[in-house]
N, C-alpha and C positions, 0 to 999 in steps of 0.2 A: 120976474127976475130973469135977466139975460146976461149970460157970461160968454166969453169967447171960446173956451175949450170944454166947458161942462154944461150939462143939462141939470136943472135942479132935481129932477126925479132920479138921477144917478145916486143920490144920497138918501133915498127913502128907505125905511125899515122894510126888510124883505118879508117879514111875517104879517105885518098889518098895513103896510103902505103909507103909514103916517110919516111926516117929514117936518122936522123943526130945525133943520140945519141952518146955522148962522150964515147970513149972506156975506159977512166979513170973512169967514173961513173960506168960502168958495172964491171970493175975490182974491184972497191971498194965494190960494191954490192956482187960480188962473194966472197970476203974476209969475209964480214958480214954474208953471208949465211953459209960459212964454220964454222964460230964461233957459230952461232945460232943453227945449226943442226935441223932447221925446214925449210920447203919449203917456198920460197918467191914467191908469185903470183903477177906479175906486172900488175896493172890495168891501168896504163897510163905511157907512156914514152914520146917519141918525139910527139909534136903536131904541125900541120900546123896552120896558123892563122885562117883559116875557122873552123877547128874543135875546136880550143881553144875558139873562139867566140860562137860556138854552145853549148858548155858545160858551158859557162859563166865563163871561166877561167880568171885569172888576165891578164890585157893587157900587163904586163911586166913579164909574167910567164917564169920561167927558162925552162919549157918544150919546149917553142918555140925555144930555142937554143940547145936543146938536152942535157941539163945539169941537168935534174930532172927526178925522177921516183916516182910513187906511188905504195905502196905495200899493198895488201889486208890484213886487220887485223880487225877481229870483236870480238876477244876473249881477255880478259884482261891478262890472263897468257901468251899467245903468244905475245901480244903487249909488255910486259915487256922483254921477251926473244929477240925479234927483236930490240927493242930500245937499249938494252944493247949491242947487237952485232954491231949495226950501230955506236954507239959511239966508241966501241973498234976498229972498222975498219977505224975510222978517220973522219966520218961525223960530221959536226958541224953546219948544217942547217937542222933542222928537224921540220916538222909540224905534229901534232897528230890530227887526225880526227876520227869521229865515226867508219868509215868502212875502213880506210886506214891510212898509214903513208907516208908522203911526205918526200923525201930527195933530196937535190940538192947540187951541187958543184959550184954554180955561184960565180965567183970571184968579181962581181960587186955589191954584196949584203952583208949586215952585216953577220959576222961569229960569232959562239959561241952563237947561238940562237935556242931556242925551243919554238914553239908556238902552241896554241890550235886553230884548225880550227872550222868552224861552225858545230855544232851538230844539226841535224834536229829533 
């Protein structure tokens, strides 16, 4: 799999190295990155159950199915640019957190939603 702005291994689980990330997810992120013209740093992609439990992720996290990614974002100006690009690229499940933006393409969860995650 070849993408313009990402390497597939950027999305692998940090504890076991496995990677079942959806190619469609990465293609959509590639499109959003092209629109945004700012670097996207992936802080979390695919997660195995062990790693998801370790970081206290949701038991039904879309990361477990390779359908989600978190993008580093700590600056409000960049957050706006990334959010705008994600929407233009077709994402319709977005979580906004203090230090990252979550996106997923999980077909089993409600679409057309944006939520605020826990800020510490």
